[in-house]
C-alpha positions as CSV (number, residue, x, y, z in Angstrom):
1,M,-59.1,-52.2,-17.2
2,N,-60.8,-55.5,-17.9
3,L,-64.3,-55.2,-16.6
4,S,-66.0,-58.2,-18.8
5,E,-66.8,-60.1,-15.9
6,L,-68.8,-57.3,-14.4
7,E,-70.2,-56.2,-17.8
8,E,-71.7,-59.8,-18.3
9,I,-73.6,-59.4,-14.7
10,F,-74.9,-55.8,-15.0
11,G,-75.3,-55.3,-18.7
12,E,-76.6,-51.5,-19.4
13,R,-76.3,-50.8,-15.6
14,L,-72.5,-50.8,-16.1
15,S,-71.3,-47.6,-18.2
16,T,-68.1,-46.4,-19.5
17,S,-69.4,-43.6,-21.4
18,D,-67.5,-40.3,-21.2
19,S,-70.6,-38.3,-20.4
20,V,-71.6,-40.7,-17.4
21,R,-68.1,-41.1,-16.1
22,K,-67.9,-36.9,-16.1
23,H,-71.1,-36.6,-14.5
24,H,-69.9,-38.8,-11.7
25,S,-66.7,-36.7,-11.1
26,S,-68.9,-33.5,-10.7
27,D,-70.4,-32.2,-7.4
28,E,-71.0,-28.8,-5.9
29,S,-67.5,-28.3,-4.7
30,W,-64.5,-26.2,-6.1
31,H,-62.3,-29.2,-6.4
32,I,-61.5,-29.9,-10.3
33,P,-61.1,-33.6,-10.8
34,E,-58.0,-34.8,-12.1
35,N,-59.4,-38.1,-13.3
36,L,-62.5,-39.9,-14.3
37,P,-63.7,-43.2,-13.0
38,D,-63.0,-46.1,-15.5
39,A,-66.8,-47.1,-15.0
40,V,-69.9,-46.5,-13.3
41,I,-72.2,-49.2,-12.0
42,F,-75.8,-49.1,-10.7
43,P,-76.5,-51.9,-8.5
44,N,-80.1,-52.9,-7.2
45,N,-79.2,-54.4,-3.8
46,S,-76.5,-55.4,-1.2
47,E,-75.6,-58.6,-2.7
48,E,-74.7,-56.7,-5.7
49,V,-72.5,-54.2,-4.2
50,S,-70.9,-57.2,-2.7
51,L,-70.1,-58.6,-5.9
52,I,-68.7,-55.5,-7.2
53,I,-66.7,-54.8,-4.2
54,K,-65.3,-58.3,-4.1
55,F,-64.2,-58.0,-7.7
56,A,-62.4,-54.7,-7.1
57,N,-60.6,-55.8,-3.9
58,D,-59.4,-59.0,-5.7
59,K,-57.9,-56.8,-8.4
60,G,-56.7,-53.8,-6.4
61,I,-59.3,-51.4,-8.2
62,P,-60.7,-48.1,-6.2
63,I,-64.3,-48.0,-5.2
64,I,-66.0,-44.6,-5.1
65,P,-69.5,-44.6,-3.7
66,F,-71.9,-42.0,-5.3
67,G,-75.2,-40.9,-3.9
68,A,-76.8,-37.4,-5.4
69,G,-73.5,-35.9,-6.1
70,T,-74.1,-32.7,-3.6
71,S,-70.5,-33.1,-1.9
72,L,-68.9,-29.9,-1.1
73,E,-65.6,-31.2,-0.4
74,G,-64.8,-33.6,-3.5
75,H,-65.9,-36.8,-1.7
76,I,-67.0,-38.4,-5.1
77,H,-64.0,-37.5,-7.2
78,A,-62.2,-40.6,-8.6
79,V,-58.7,-39.6,-7.7
80,N,-57.3,-42.8,-9.0
81,G,-59.8,-44.0,-11.3
82,G,-61.5,-47.0,-10.6
83,I,-65.1,-47.8,-10.1
84,T,-68.1,-45.5,-9.0
85,I,-71.0,-47.2,-7.6
86,N,-74.1,-45.2,-7.9
87,T,-76.8,-46.0,-5.4
88,M,-79.8,-44.4,-7.4
89,N,-81.4,-47.8,-7.9
90,M,-81.4,-48.7,-4.1
91,N,-83.8,-46.3,-3.4
92,K,-86.6,-48.1,-1.3
93,I,-88.3,-47.2,2.0
94,L,-88.2,-50.8,3.5
95,N,-90.1,-50.1,6.7
96,I,-91.8,-47.5,8.7
97,N,-92.7,-48.6,12.2
98,K,-95.2,-45.6,13.7
99,D,-95.2,-47.4,17.0
100,D,-91.4,-47.4,17.3
101,M,-91.1,-44.3,15.4
102,D,-88.3,-45.7,13.1
103,C,-87.6,-46.7,9.7
104,V,-85.4,-48.7,7.5
105,V,-84.4,-47.4,4.1
106,Q,-81.9,-48.1,1.2
107,P,-78.9,-45.5,0.8
108,G,-80.3,-43.9,-2.3
109,V,-83.3,-42.6,-0.7
110,T,-83.2,-38.8,-0.3
111,R,-84.5,-37.1,2.7
112,N,-87.1,-35.3,0.5
113,D,-88.3,-38.4,-0.6
114,L,-88.6,-39.9,2.8
115,N,-90.6,-37.1,4.2
116,K,-93.0,-37.1,1.4
117,F,-93.7,-40.8,2.2
118,L,-94.0,-39.9,5.7
119,K,-96.5,-37.1,5.1
120,D,-99.6,-38.6,6.3
121,T,-98.3,-40.7,9.2
122,G,-97.5,-37.9,11.6
123,L,-93.8,-38.6,11.6
124,F,-91.0,-36.7,9.9
125,F,-87.3,-37.2,9.4
126,P,-85.5,-34.0,10.8
127,V,-82.1,-33.9,9.5
128,D,-82.2,-31.0,6.8
129,P,-78.6,-30.0,5.3
130,G,-80.3,-27.9,2.5
131,A,-79.2,-29.9,-0.5
132,N,-81.7,-32.9,-1.4
133,A,-78.9,-35.4,-0.5
134,T,-79.3,-39.1,-0.2
135,L,-79.5,-40.5,3.2
136,G,-76.5,-42.9,2.5
137,G,-74.3,-39.6,1.5
138,M,-75.6,-37.9,4.6
139,C,-74.5,-40.7,6.8
140,A,-71.2,-40.9,5.1
141,T,-70.3,-37.6,5.5
142,R,-72.2,-37.3,9.1
143,A,-74.5,-34.6,8.0
144,S,-76.4,-32.2,9.8
145,G,-78.3,-28.8,9.0
146,T,-80.8,-26.3,10.1
147,N,-82.7,-28.3,12.6
148,T,-79.6,-29.7,14.3
149,V,-80.2,-27.2,17.3
150,R,-83.3,-28.9,18.5
151,Y,-82.9,-32.7,16.8
152,G,-79.0,-33.1,16.5
153,T,-77.1,-34.3,13.6
154,I,-77.7,-37.5,11.6
155,R,-75.4,-39.4,14.1
156,E,-78.1,-38.9,16.8
157,Q,-80.7,-40.5,14.2
158,V,-79.0,-43.4,13.0
159,M,-79.6,-46.8,15.1
160,G,-78.1,-49.3,12.9
161,L,-76.4,-49.8,9.3
162,E,-75.8,-52.3,6.9
163,V,-72.5,-52.0,5.1
164,V,-70.5,-53.9,2.6
165,M,-67.0,-53.9,3.8
166,P,-63.8,-53.7,1.7
167,N,-63.5,-57.5,1.4
168,G,-67.3,-57.7,0.0
169,E,-68.7,-59.0,3.3
170,I,-72.0,-57.6,4.5
171,I,-72.2,-56.6,8.0
172,K,-75.1,-55.4,10.4
173,T,-74.2,-53.0,13.0
174,G,-76.4,-51.7,15.8
175,T,-80.1,-52.6,16.6
176,K,-83.6,-51.2,16.8
177,A,-83.3,-50.7,20.4
178,R,-83.0,-47.0,21.4
179,K,-79.7,-47.7,23.4
180,S,-77.2,-50.5,23.7
181,A,-74.0,-51.1,25.4
182,A,-72.7,-54.2,23.5
183,G,-69.3,-53.9,22.2
184,Y,-67.7,-51.2,19.9
185,D,-69.9,-48.7,18.2
186,L,-69.4,-49.7,14.6
187,T,-72.5,-47.7,13.6
188,H,-70.8,-44.5,14.7
189,L,-67.5,-45.6,13.1
190,M,-69.1,-45.6,9.9
191,L,-70.9,-42.4,9.9
192,G,-68.6,-39.8,8.7
193,S,-66.0,-42.4,7.2
194,E,-66.7,-40.8,3.6
195,G,-66.9,-44.2,2.0
196,T,-63.4,-45.0,3.1
197,L,-64.3,-48.1,5.1
198,G,-67.3,-49.4,3.2
199,V,-70.5,-48.9,1.3
200,I,-73.6,-48.1,3.2
201,T,-76.4,-50.0,1.8
202,E,-79.0,-50.1,4.4
203,I,-80.0,-47.5,7.3
204,T,-82.2,-48.0,10.4
205,M,-83.2,-44.3,11.6
206,K,-85.4,-42.7,14.3
207,L,-88.3,-40.7,13.3
208,H,-90.1,-37.9,15.2
209,G,-93.7,-36.6,15.6
210,R,-94.7,-33.6,13.6
211,P,-95.4,-30.8,16.0
212,E,-98.7,-29.3,16.4
213,A,-97.6,-25.8,15.8
214,V,-94.9,-24.0,13.9
215,S,-93.7,-20.3,13.9
216,A,-91.0,-18.5,12.5
217,A,-89.4,-15.0,12.8
218,V,-87.1,-12.8,10.7
219,C,-85.0,-10.5,13.0
220,P,-82.5,-8.1,11.3
221,F,-79.8,-6.5,13.4
222,S,-77.3,-3.6,12.9
223,E,-74.4,-5.7,13.9
224,I,-73.5,-9.4,13.8
225,E,-72.8,-9.3,17.5
226,E,-76.1,-8.3,18.5
227,A,-77.6,-11.2,16.5
228,V,-75.4,-13.7,18.0
229,N,-75.7,-12.6,21.5
230,T,-79.5,-12.9,20.8
231,V,-78.9,-16.7,20.1
232,I,-76.5,-17.2,23.1
233,E,-79.2,-15.6,25.5
234,A,-82.2,-17.4,23.7
235,I,-80.3,-21.1,24.4
236,Q,-79.1,-20.0,27.9
237,V,-82.9,-19.6,28.9
238,G,-83.7,-22.9,27.6
239,L,-86.1,-21.6,24.7
240,P,-86.6,-24.9,22.6
241,L,-85.6,-23.5,19.4
242,S,-86.0,-25.9,16.3
243,R,-83.9,-23.7,13.8
244,I,-81.8,-20.5,14.0
245,E,-79.8,-19.4,11.2
246,L,-77.6,-16.3,10.9
247,L,-77.4,-14.5,7.4
248,D,-74.9,-11.8,6.9
249,E,-76.1,-8.6,5.1
250,I,-74.4,-10.0,1.8
251,Q,-76.2,-13.2,1.9
252,I,-79.5,-11.3,2.5
253,M,-78.7,-9.0,-0.5
254,A,-77.9,-12.2,-2.5
255,I,-81.4,-13.9,-1.4
256,N,-83.2,-10.5,-2.2
257,R,-81.9,-10.4,-5.8
258,H,-82.3,-14.3,-6.2
259,E,-85.7,-14.8,-4.6
260,K,-87.3,-11.7,-5.1
261,M,-87.6,-10.7,-1.5
262,E,-87.7,-7.5,0.1
263,L,-85.6,-8.3,3.5
264,E,-83.6,-5.7,5.1
265,E,-79.9,-6.0,4.1
266,K,-78.7,-6.1,7.4
267,P,-77.3,-9.4,9.5
268,T,-80.4,-11.6,10.1
269,L,-81.7,-14.2,12.0
270,F,-84.2,-16.6,10.8
271,V,-85.9,-18.4,13.6
272,E,-88.3,-21.2,14.1
273,I,-90.2,-22.7,17.1
274,Q,-92.0,-25.8,17.0
275,G,-94.5,-27.4,19.7
276,S,-98.1,-26.9,20.8
277,A,-100.0,-23.8,19.6
278,L,-99.9,-22.0,23.2
279,G,-96.5,-22.9,23.8
280,V,-95.0,-21.6,20.6
281,R,-96.9,-18.3,20.7
282,E,-95.4,-17.8,24.3
283,Q,-91.9,-18.9,23.2
284,I,-91.9,-16.7,20.2
285,E,-92.8,-13.7,22.5
286,I,-90.0,-14.5,24.9
287,F,-87.6,-14.5,21.8
288,G,-88.7,-11.4,20.9
289,E,-88.2,-9.9,24.2
290,I,-84.4,-11.0,24.0
291,A,-84.1,-9.7,20.7
292,E,-85.5,-6.4,21.7
293,T,-82.6,-6.2,24.7
294,N,-80.0,-6.8,21.7
295,N,-81.6,-3.8,19.7
296,V,-83.3,-5.9,16.9
297,L,-84.4,-3.4,14.3
298,K,-87.8,-5.3,13.4
299,F,-89.2,-8.5,14.8
300,D,-91.6,-10.1,12.0
301,W,-93.1,-13.4,12.9
302,S,-95.7,-15.7,11.1
303,D,-97.4,-19.0,11.7
304,Q,-98.6,-19.1,8.2
305,H,-97.2,-22.4,6.5
306,E,-96.8,-20.4,3.0
307,T,-94.8,-17.7,4.6
308,I,-92.7,-20.2,6.8
309,N,-92.0,-22.2,3.7
310,K,-90.9,-19.5,1.8
311,L,-88.4,-18.5,4.3
312,W,-86.7,-21.6,4.6
313,S,-86.7,-22.1,0.7
314,A,-84.7,-18.8,0.6
315,R,-82.4,-20.4,3.3
316,H,-81.7,-23.6,1.5
317,G,-81.4,-21.7,-1.8
318,A,-78.7,-19.5,-0.2
319,Y,-75.8,-21.3,-2.2
320,Y,-77.1,-20.6,-5.5
321,A,-78.3,-17.3,-4.6
322,A,-74.6,-16.3,-3.6
323,L,-73.4,-17.9,-7.0
324,A,-75.7,-15.6,-8.6
325,L,-73.8,-12.6,-7.3
326,D,-71.1,-13.2,-9.6
327,P,-72.2,-15.4,-12.5
328,G,-69.5,-17.5,-13.9
329,K,-67.6,-17.9,-10.5
330,K,-67.4,-21.0,-8.7
331,G,-68.2,-21.2,-4.8
332,F,-65.3,-22.1,-2.6
333,T,-67.3,-23.4,0.4
334,T,-65.8,-23.7,3.9
335,D,-67.3,-24.3,7.4
336,V,-66.1,-24.3,10.8
337,C,-67.7,-24.9,14.2
338,V,-66.6,-23.1,17.7
339,P,-67.9,-23.3,21.1
340,I,-70.9,-21.0,21.2
341,S,-69.2,-18.7,23.5
342,R,-66.5,-17.8,21.0
343,L,-69.1,-17.4,18.0
344,T,-69.1,-13.8,17.9
345,E,-65.4,-13.3,18.3
346,C,-64.8,-15.7,15.5
347,I,-67.3,-14.4,12.9
348,L,-66.3,-10.5,13.8
349,E,-62.6,-11.5,13.2
350,T,-63.3,-13.6,10.1
351,K,-65.4,-10.6,8.5
352,K,-62.6,-8.2,9.2
353,D,-60.4,-10.9,7.3
354,L,-62.7,-11.1,4.5
355,E,-62.7,-7.3,4.1
356,E,-58.8,-7.1,4.0
357,S,-58.4,-10.0,1.5
358,E,-61.1,-8.3,-0.8
359,I,-62.9,-11.7,-0.9
360,L,-66.7,-11.8,-1.8
361,A,-67.9,-14.4,0.6
362,P,-71.4,-14.5,1.9
363,L,-71.9,-15.8,5.2
364,V,-74.4,-18.1,6.7
365,G,-74.7,-20.2,9.9
366,H,-76.5,-22.5,12.1
367,V,-75.6,-20.4,14.9
368,G,-77.5,-22.6,17.4
369,D,-74.7,-25.1,17.4
370,G,-71.6,-22.4,16.6
371,N,-71.3,-23.4,12.9
372,F,-71.1,-21.2,10.3
373,H,-70.3,-21.5,6.5
374,L,-68.6,-19.0,3.8
375,I,-69.3,-19.1,0.0
376,M,-66.1,-17.6,-1.5
377,L,-66.8,-16.7,-5.1
378,L,-63.9,-17.0,-7.5
379,D,-62.4,-18.4,-10.8
380,P,-61.1,-21.7,-10.3
381,D,-58.7,-21.1,-13.1
382,N,-57.2,-18.0,-11.6
383,N,-54.3,-19.1,-9.5
384,E,-54.2,-15.9,-7.5
385,E,-58.0,-15.8,-6.6
386,V,-57.6,-19.7,-5.5
387,A,-54.3,-19.0,-3.7
388,K,-56.0,-16.0,-1.9
389,A,-58.9,-18.0,-1.0
390,K,-56.8,-21.2,0.3
391,K,-54.7,-18.8,2.5
392,F,-57.9,-17.2,3.9
393,N,-59.4,-20.6,4.9
394,E,-56.3,-21.9,6.5
395,K,-56.3,-18.7,8.7
396,L,-60.3,-19.2,9.5
397,I,-59.6,-23.0,10.5
398,D,-56.4,-22.2,12.7
399,R,-58.7,-19.7,14.4
400,A,-61.5,-22.3,14.9
401,L,-59.2,-24.8,16.3
402,E,-57.5,-22.3,18.6
403,M,-61.0,-21.6,19.8
404,G,-61.6,-25.2,20.7
405,G,-63.3,-25.7,17.5
406,T,-63.3,-27.9,14.4
407,S,-62.2,-27.4,10.8
408,T,-65.6,-28.9,9.4
409,G,-68.9,-28.8,11.5
410,E,-70.8,-30.7,8.4
411,H,-68.9,-30.5,5.0
412,G,-66.3,-33.5,6.1
413,I,-62.8,-33.6,5.0
414,G,-63.0,-34.9,1.5
415,L,-60.0,-33.6,-0.6
416,G,-60.0,-30.1,0.6
417,K,-59.2,-30.5,4.5
418,K,-56.8,-33.4,4.8
419,D,-53.9,-31.0,6.1
420,C,-56.5,-29.3,8.9
421,L,-57.4,-32.7,10.0
422,I,-53.8,-33.4,11.0
423,K,-53.7,-29.9,12.8
424,E,-57.1,-30.8,14.7
425,Q,-56.6,-34.5,15.4
426,G,-52.8,-34.7,16.2
427,L,-51.3,-38.1,17.3
428,S,-54.8,-39.6,16.9
429,I,-54.6,-39.3,13.0
430,E,-52.3,-42.3,13.3
431,F,-54.9,-44.5,15.1
432,M,-57.4,-43.7,12.4
433,K,-54.9,-44.7,9.9
434,N,-54.6,-48.0,11.5
435,I,-58.4,-48.5,11.5
436,K,-58.3,-47.8,8.1
437,K,-55.4,-50.2,7.3
438,A,-57.2,-53.2,9.3
439,L,-60.2,-52.8,7.6
440,D,-59.1,-51.9,4.0
441,P,-55.8,-53.1,3.6
442,K,-55.4,-52.6,0.0
443,N,-56.9,-49.3,0.4
444,I,-59.6,-49.7,-2.4
445,M,-62.2,-47.6,-0.5
446,N,-62.4,-44.1,-1.8
447,P,-58.8,-43.5,-1.8
448,G,-57.3,-40.1,-1.5
449,K,-60.3,-38.7,1.0
450,I,-59.6,-37.9,4.6
451,F,-55.9,-38.9,4.6
């Protein structure tokens, strides 16, 4: 591949070294890269991204966007080689509007970067997937996280985008208005497109006011069913939960070992409520009463900042705590999302399948919206273990789809769930492919993902 034209423009910001190319083929997924990108380029702005993509489009070279490399479904793998565009230099917070409670950022800004910048403004950005992902990557995978039950996913936060299209043109979608009925919604078409329709180079998003008070609780139960029923009842009575996470007994054991905590090793809810000081105290008491009716073993709550931070730090470290249960193994991660009325049934049947399959897989879930994750620990070089995990995963997804759910609530399709998407979407898959062909006729944008 002759990149001399780009080398003249980007100089040291274009790398073909083996170490850089290997780094840009490594993410948090279990997928083993078959190829490396031919080159990695670090542009500084939208115009440079446009230049790269025009060059690639003319020559039919694949383009792979790269943010922080935290993908769980192999989104950043260069399946056909090509040019990886790393957005790390596009990390500017361009504007904060306190009055309108919104911001404009470049795609290389991480969620932690943004919230640190917002610390003294009284505002914050709520979407919290756990990993310190870039906002561009979060948009590309339509990310969500622990705060979704109250604030929604990134889809509910993004008002507009700047996108470099497959032909190199730069377009703006959306406005700063809080609603619009003007034309096709290209903003939300790009969200979750996994880099297959263009490269996001600027994001306009909503911000939210920091709550006056926050309280969190830890609630262990003897049975998962009791924990999930507590969640359903709390949501049905309208409690304004900001976070409600389920961790099974295996995940709690992993966290105790990894974080040096002493939680009871039972199915456990981590709960958070935000609001006014008086309101939060009343609501946490109501939640405690609901938990009592479902036989909670203990109800420990705190409004101390340090205690709450330690709790959510442990939750965000669940993936690495799980890996530490069996050092040397990789985490085959999967997630599904079902209507909350079917969540208990789905989790119980899944746990039964895990036991029968003899697969070690801690479970964590954003149970307030029916989403849960499994981290299956396996040796990716052991074909028997991989085959067993794939068979289990297929059964899990089929069950979720039968219950009216989805094959992925958060992780995206990427490399690992393309067959599942066909099952889930049916004939509409062909219309998705037609959109892809219309916008990217040469199929240069992150080929091999989604379809």
